C-alpha positions, 0 to 999 in steps of 0.5 A, spaced: 701 384 664 703 390 660 702 396 664 705 400 659 699 399 654 694 404 652 688 401 655 692 401 661 694 408 661 687 411 661 683 405 665 683 410 671 678 416 670 680 422 673 677 422 680 671 426 682 675 430 687 680 433 682 674 436 678 671 439 684 678 442 686 678 445 679 671 448 679 672 451 686 678 455 684 674 457 677 668 460 680 672 466 684 671 472 680 664 470 678 657 470 681 659 465 687 665 470 689 660 476 689 655 472 693 661 470 698 662 477 699 655 480 700 654 474 705 660 477 709 658 484 708 651 482 711 654 480 717 658 486 719 653 489 724 655 483 728 662 484 728 666 490 733 667 496 729 675 496 730 675 489 726 672 492 720 679 494 717 682 487 718 676 484 715 677 488 709 684 486 708 683 479 709 678 479 704 682 483 699 688 478 700 683 472 699 681 475 692 688 476 690 691 470 692 685 465 690 685 466 683 693 466 683 693 459 686 687 457 681 692 458 675 697 454 679 693 448 680 691 449 672 698 450 670 701 444 673 695 439 671 695 441 664 703 440 664 702 433 667 696 431 662 701 434 656 706 429 659 702 423 659 699 424 652 706 424 650 707 418 654 713 421 658 711 418 665 717 420 668 716 428 666 709 427 669 711 424 675 716 430 676 711 435 676 707 432 681 712 431 686 714 438 685 707 440 686 706 435 693 713 439 695 709 445 695 702 443 697 703 436 701 696 435 702 693 436 695 689 430 694 689 431 687 696 431 686 696 425 691 691 422 686 695 423 680 701 420 683 698 414 685 696 413 678 703 415 675 706 410 679 701 404 677 702 406 670 710 405 671 709 398 674 710 401 682 704 398 684 705 398 691 707 405 691 701 407 687 696 403 692 699 407 698 697 413 694 690 411 693 689 409 700 692 415 702 686 419 698 681 415 700 682 416 708 680 423 706 674 421 701 672 414 702 666 415 698 670 417 691 668 411 686 673 413 681 679 413 686 676 406 689 676 403 681 683 406 680 685 402 687 681 396 684 685 396 678 692 397 681 690 391 686 688 387 680 695 388 677 698 385 683 693 379 683 690 381 689 683 378 687 680 379 693 682 386 695 680 388 688 673 385 689 672 388 696 674 395 693 669 394 687 664 392 692 665 399 696 664 402 689 658 399 687 654 400 694 656 408 692 654 407 685 650 401 684 649 402 676 656 405 674 658 401 668 665 402 670 664 399 676 660 393 674 665 392 668 671 391 673 667 387 678 665 382 672 673 382 670 675 380 677 670 375 678 672 372 671 679 372 673 677 368 680 674 363 676 667 365 679 664 365 672 656 365 673 657 371 678 661 375 672 655 373 667 650 376 672 654 382 672 655 383 665 647 382 664 646 388 669 651 392 665 647 390 659 640 392 662 643 399 663 647 400 657 644 394 652 650 396 646 656 396 651 661 392 647 665 390 652 659 386 656 657 383 650 664 381 648 665 378 655 658 374 655 660 371 648 667 369 651 664 366 658 659 362 654 665 359 650 669 358 657 670 350 657 672 346 663 674 339 659 679 338 654 678 331 650 684 329 646 685 323 642 692 321 639 696 317 634 704 316 634 708 312 629 715 311 630 720 308 624 726 305 626 732 303 621 734 297 625 727 294 627 720 294 626 715 300 626 712 302 633 705 305 634 702 308 640 694 310 641 692 315 646 686 318 649 686 323 655 681 328 659 684 334 662 679 338 666 680 345 670 675 345 675 677 352 678 682 357 679 686 352 684 685 345 682 686 341 675 686 334 673 689 329 668 686 322 666 689 318 660 690 311 657 695 309 652 696 303 648 703 301 645 705 296 640 713 296 640 718 290 639 713 285 638 709 286 645 703 290 646 702 294 653 697 298 656 698 304 661 693 308 665 695 315 668 693 320 673 695 327 675 692 332 679 695 340 680 694 345 685 695 352 685 696 354 692 697 361 689 696 365 683 704 364 681 705 357 685 703 350 683 704 343 685 703 337 681 703 330 683 701 323 679 703 316 677 701 311 672 700 303 672 701 298 666 701 291 665 707 286 665 711 287 659 718 290 657 717 296 653 714 301 658 714 302 665 710 298 669 709 303 674 711 311 674 710 316 679 712 324 679 711 330 683 713 337 680 713 344 683 713 350 679 713 358 680 711 363 675 715 370 674 713 377 671 718 382 668 717 389 666 722 388 660 721 389 652 724 382 651 722 377 656 715 378 659 714 372 663 717 366 666 715 359 668 720 355 672 719 348 675 722 342 678 720 335 677 722 328 680 720 322 676 721 315 678 720 309 672 720 302 674 721 297 668 722 289 669 729 289 670 731 296 670 729 303 674 730 310 672 730 316 677 730 323 673 731 330 676 728 335 671 728 343 671 724 346 666 723 353 664 718 357 659 720 364 657 714 368 654 717 373 649 714 378 645 708 377 640 706 370 643 713 367 642 715 362 647 722 359 649 722 352 653 729 349 656 729 343 660 735 340 663 735 333 665 739 328 670 737 321 670 740 315 674 739 309 671 740 302 674 739 295 670 739 288 674 746 286 675 749 292 673 752 298 677 748 305 677 749 310 672 748 317 671 746 320 664 745 328 662 740 330 657 736 336 655 732 339 650 729 346 647 723 348 643 721 355 640 714 356 639 711 362 634 705 364 631 703 363 624 697 366 620 691 363 619 689 360 626 696 356 626 702 356 631 708 352 630 714 350 634 721 347 632 725 343 637 732 340 639 734 335 644 740 331 646 741 325 649 734 321 651 728 323 648 723 320 653 724 315 659 718 312 658 720 307 653 725 302 653 729 304 647 731 311 650 734 308 657 741 307 658 747 310 655 743 314 649 748 318 645 742 321 641 740 328 637 733 329 636 731 335 631 723 336 629 718 341 629 710 341 630 704 345 628 697 346 631 691 348 627 685 351 630 679 348 627 673 351 630 672 355 637 673 349 641 677 344 636 684 343 634 689 339 631 696 338 632 702 334 629 709 333 629 715 330 626 722 328 629 728 325 627 733 322 632 740 320 631 742 314 636 749 311 637 751 305 632 748 309 626 741 307 629 735 312 626 728 313 629 723 317 625 717 319 629 710 322 626 704 324 631 697 327 630 692 329 635 685 332 635 682 336 641 675 338 643 674 343 649 667 343 652 
């Protein structure tokens, strides 16, 4: 999440207590000043006569100092606003730090410090400042919404929702509170509750653009993806091979997802049918565990049994070149008739600017055939994904060694080099078409050319 974006930078409104402080100093010299002075004057009869000179000196001191302090407050805030508008966050923070050195109990300065720290990505420090302010003004809606934002950016969904619940109790119809609450509920996978919140916003503001857009998007949210595919392999040393597949992927909530599928193979004069199943559990927003397996009929072209597990973790970076990383480790077992394979895989997906991605996988394979010694073989592949115009995304990839351990022609001592690329076309809001082509050069001048096409529908 890019915390330097313009939307983020101005997502927290100026706290109400800030304007109160400014107004408190602006009224000096106006009608409120004369009212205060007259109120003191009406009480003179209650004071001992010898105290009157001291009282008059105090009043004169008050009238001289308060306007000056009002100008100081307006001055530092004005300078902060100018620096923020110029996106000079470090300079703005320096001004706020100077103000706090002069007046450590200035809540306005603490509020600004929390805001600036949050915009700079120093979220825990920003959170601490907002909580410090709330200890003095616990019912300030704007500070509560700013706190919810910084908690949301730290993916503390429940804490963010709790802050918004407090804000909603104070201001039930505040659209800023309702919009934020709907966003958090949506991110937590509580879509029906998010829809209720957006409907509430539209009651107060029927033309609210964000609520109308979000309602349309949530209405299109899907749980399942059904995909059918067909792959064709051409070999220069044997007949053509084909594979047909169908799979159902389901994301049940923010934590659980499943995949069920079946594939039919026609290869090297044999037919094979395989059924696969897997389930993934996200035990934190950044960590997941995936386990699964597959079964096939007795034949010699694909494994009769497979099993795997995978652990992955996601990272986020404040870097102009690398925005995020998903790293995972996987172990997978393949049992063939007369052979067995165990693979160890590390996989990294790097998220680059402008929706580009780079994937790198490094694999070590332990292969054993009946009557032979066990051997180890390395392999790996890399893929670069990029956006294209007109609802298209593309990718190019390159692999060294084995391409796919679930096919008999790919196990053993394979000295292959694979080149290829693919496209994905968004046919409609809930439909897509993907395709790829690859060419693999094996030892002994053997060549394999592959084409694949798949169609997916989301519902």
